[in-house]
Structures are given as C-alpha cells and as structure tokens.
C-alpha positions in Angstrom: 10.5 -13.3 102.1 12.1 -15.5 99.5 14.8 -16.5 102.0 12.1 -17.4 104.5 10.3 -19.6 101.9 13.6 -21.4 101.2 14.1 -22.1 104.9 10.5 -23.4 105.1 11.0 -25.7 102.1 14.3 -26.9 103.5 12.8 -27.7 106.8 10.0 -29.6 105.2 12.7 -31.6 103.3 14.6 -32.2 106.6 11.4 -33.5 108.2 10.8 -35.8 105.3 14.4 -37.2 105.4 14.0 -37.8 109.2 10.8 -39.6 108.7 12.3 -41.9 106.0 15.3 -42.5 108.3 13.1 -43.4 111.3 11.0 -45.8 109.2 14.2 -47.4 107.7 15.8 -47.7 111.1 12.6 -49.3 112.5 12.5 -51.8 109.6 16.2 -52.6 110.2 15.6 -53.4 113.9 12.7 -55.7 113.0 15.3 -57.9 111.3 17.0 -58.4 114.6 15.2 -61.4 116.1 16.3 -60.7 119.7 15.2 -57.0 119.6 11.9 -55.9 121.2 9.9 -53.3 119.3 9.2 -51.4 122.6 13.0 -51.0 123.0 13.2 -49.1 119.7 11.2 -46.2 121.1 13.4 -46.1 124.2 16.5 -44.9 122.4 17.4 -41.3 123.0 18.1 -41.0 119.3 14.7 -42.1 118.3 12.8 -40.0 120.9 14.8 -36.9 120.0 14.3 -37.6 116.3 10.6 -37.9 116.7 10.5 -34.7 118.7 12.6 -32.8 116.2 10.4 -33.9 113.4 7.4 -32.1 114.9 9.5 -29.0 115.8 11.0 -28.8 112.3 7.6 -29.2 110.7 6.3 -26.4 112.9 9.3 -24.3 112.0 8.7 -24.9 108.3 5.1 -23.9 108.6 6.0 -20.7 110.4 8.7 -19.8 108.0 6.3 -20.1 105.1 3.8 -17.8 106.8 5.8 -15.3 108.9 8.8 -13.1 108.4 10.4 -14.2 111.7 10.3 -17.1 114.1 8.7 -16.7 117.5 11.3 -17.0 120.3 9.6 -20.0 121.9 10.0 -21.9 118.6 13.6 -21.1 118.3 14.1 -22.3 121.9 12.5 -25.6 120.9 14.6 -25.8 117.8 17.7 -25.2 119.8 16.7 -28.0 122.2 16.0 -30.7 119.5 19.1 -29.6 117.5 21.1 -30.1 120.7 19.6 -33.6 121.3 20.2 -34.9 117.8 23.7 -33.5 117.8 24.4 -35.3 121.1 23.0 -38.5 119.6 25.4 -38.2 116.7 28.4 -37.4 118.9 27.8 -40.3 121.4 27.0 -42.8 118.7 30.1 -41.8 116.8 32.2 -42.4 119.9 30.6 -45.8 120.4 31.3 -46.8 116.8 34.8 -45.5 117.1 35.5 -47.4 120.3 34.1 -50.6 118.8 36.8 -50.5 116.1 39.5 -51.0 118.7 37.6 -53.7 120.6 36.6 -57.3 119.8 33.3 -56.4 118.3 31.8 -54.3 115.5 28.7 -52.2 115.1 26.8 -52.3 111.9 25.8 -48.8 110.7 22.9 -49.1 108.2 22.0 -46.2 105.9 19.1 -45.2 108.2 21.4 -45.0 111.2 23.8 -42.9 109.2 21.0 -40.5 108.3 19.8 -40.3 111.9 23.1 -40.0 113.7 25.2 -38.0 111.2 23.5 -36.5 108.2 20.4 -35.0 109.8 22.3 -33.5 112.8 24.7 -31.8 110.4 21.8 -30.4 108.3 20.0 -29.2 111.4 23.2 -27.5 112.6 23.7 -25.8 109.2 20.1 -24.6 109.4 20.7 -23.1 112.8 23.9 -21.4 111.8 22.8 -19.8 108.6 19.3 -18.8 109.8 19.3 -15.0 110.2 15.7 -14.9 111.5 16.2 -16.7 114.8 15.8 -15.1 118.2 18.6 -14.2 120.6 18.3 -16.9 123.3 19.0 -16.2 127.0 21.7 -18.1 128.8 19.1 -19.5 131.2 17.9 -21.6 128.3 20.7 -24.0 129.2 18.8 -25.1 132.3 15.8 -26.1 130.2 17.9 -27.9 127.6 19.0 -30.5 130.2 15.5 -31.3 131.5 14.5 -33.9 128.9 17.8 -35.8 128.9 17.6 -36.1 132.7 14.0 -37.4 132.6 15.1 -39.8 129.9 18.1 -41.0 131.9 16.0 -41.6 135.1 13.3 -43.5 133.0 16.0 -45.6 131.4 17.8 -46.5 134.6 14.5 -47.5 136.2 13.3 -49.5 133.2 16.6 -51.2 132.5 16.5 -53.7 135.5 12.8 -54.4 134.9 13.2 -55.4 131.2 16.9 -56.5 131.4 17.9 -54.2 128.6 19.6 -50.8 128.2 19.8 -48.7 125.0 23.5 -48.0 125.6 26.1 -50.2 127.2 27.5 -47.6 129.6 24.1 -47.4 131.3 24.3 -51.0 132.3 26.6 -51.4 135.3 27.1 -55.1 134.3 28.8 -54.1 131.1 31.2 -51.6 132.7 33.3 -51.6 135.8 30.3 -50.7 138.0 27.9 -47.9 138.9 30.8 -45.5 139.2 31.7 -45.8 135.6 28.0 -45.4 134.6 27.8 -42.2 136.6 31.1 -41.0 134.9 29.7 -41.6 131.4 26.5 -39.8 132.4 28.4 -36.8 133.6 30.3 -36.7 130.3 27.1 -36.7 128.4 25.7 -33.9 130.6 28.8 -31.9 129.8 28.4 -32.6 126.1 24.7 -31.6 126.1 25.4 -28.4 128.0 28.4 -27.5 125.8 26.4 -27.9 122.6 23.4 -26.0 123.9 25.8 -23.2 125.0 27.3 -23.1 121.5 23.9 -22.8 119.9 22.9 -20.1 122.3 26.2 -18.2 121.6 25.5 -18.4 117.9 22.2 -16.5 118.4 24.3 -13.7 120.0 26.8 -13.2 117.2 24.4 -10.9 115.3 22.3 -8.3 117.1 18.6 -9.1 116.6 15.8 -6.5 116.3 15.0 -4.7 119.5 11.5 -6.2 120.0 13.0 -9.7 119.9 15.7 -8.8 122.3 13.2 -7.5 124.8 11.1 -10.7 124.5 14.0 -12.7 125.7 15.6 -10.3 128.1 17.7 -12.4 130.6 
C-alpha cells in the first residue's frame, strides 16, 4: 500500500506540473499579437494535456484509495499517455526540421514541459507501475478514435479560420494534399506504434487472474 500511495502522490505532482505548464504556455501565446486565443485550444498537444490532467488526477485518487487500478482507468491512462508522447515526438521532429531550414522555433519552458518532460514522466509511470491491468490488443482501435476526430475537426476548421495548428495540415505550406495525407499517415503509424508498445508493456508481467478475465480479448 505504501507503493500505491507513492504512485498516487507522484500522479498528483504530475497533474500539478501539467497545469503549471498549460498556464505558462497560455500566457506565452498571449504575448504573440497575431495569435487567437481560440486557436490555443485547437492544438492536439493542449487538448491531450487537458485530458491527461483529468485522467492522472483520477488515477492519483484511485491509487490513494485502492490497491489496484480498474482496467477502464488503465485504458484511459494508456490513451492519454500515447497522445502526449505523440505530441512530444511530432513537436520534436518539427523543431529538428526547423534547424535545417530558414526559420527557427522558440521553445519556452512551458513548451519544454508539455512536449518533453511530462511525456517522459508519464511513460516512466506507465513502465514502473506494477498495478496496471493487462490490456487487450483491440484497445489499439480505441486509441486512434480521438486523433481521427481531432484531425477531421482541424481539417474542416482550417479553411474557415485560415489557420492550422501544424504546417503539414495546410496544403498551402506543403506540396499539396498528397503530402498532407502522407504526414497524417505517418502520425497514425506513430500513434498505433506507441499504443502497441504501451499495450505490450502490460503483458510483460502476468497480472492476477481476475484482472485477466476482465480484459479477456
């Protein structure tokens, strides 16, 4: 039970860090005169960070009160962990590409927390947690639902407001719709791969029989 308490406290800390990072990132965007506040909440990073805050807060509360996590909660944890890891990977690629182009991307402390520090901490929490359920492989289908809805929303909203959260979603900033589709397919592969990795991690150690039965594929 002491270990569970430690996990609960750690997840409370992770939630707090994420809240501070979101506030800091919001304040940073306010300093950009051409940036619309509504666009801030259209970033995949921001939406996944907000969702993960609620999930980690719930996971912290459960860890402080129960000896194991319910399987549905671990499924949600796996999803939000996947999303914030994807945000970090994609953002890292964008920053890396900018270093070889004729422009640079400023990475404030809040963005560093959101894209790099928090995803790493969430991954560590997932890896070392011995109380998580054994997830079924069919979970991978659910993991892609939110990103697909976000992508459809973004592509429909972009032409209306004349703004896209990421350059590769705007056909005007790439070679055309074909390249946009190519980038989207790459992201789908990244999301599926990370979700598969997190699912595989839950199968490294055999869980108690009653939890296996709950998630029987």
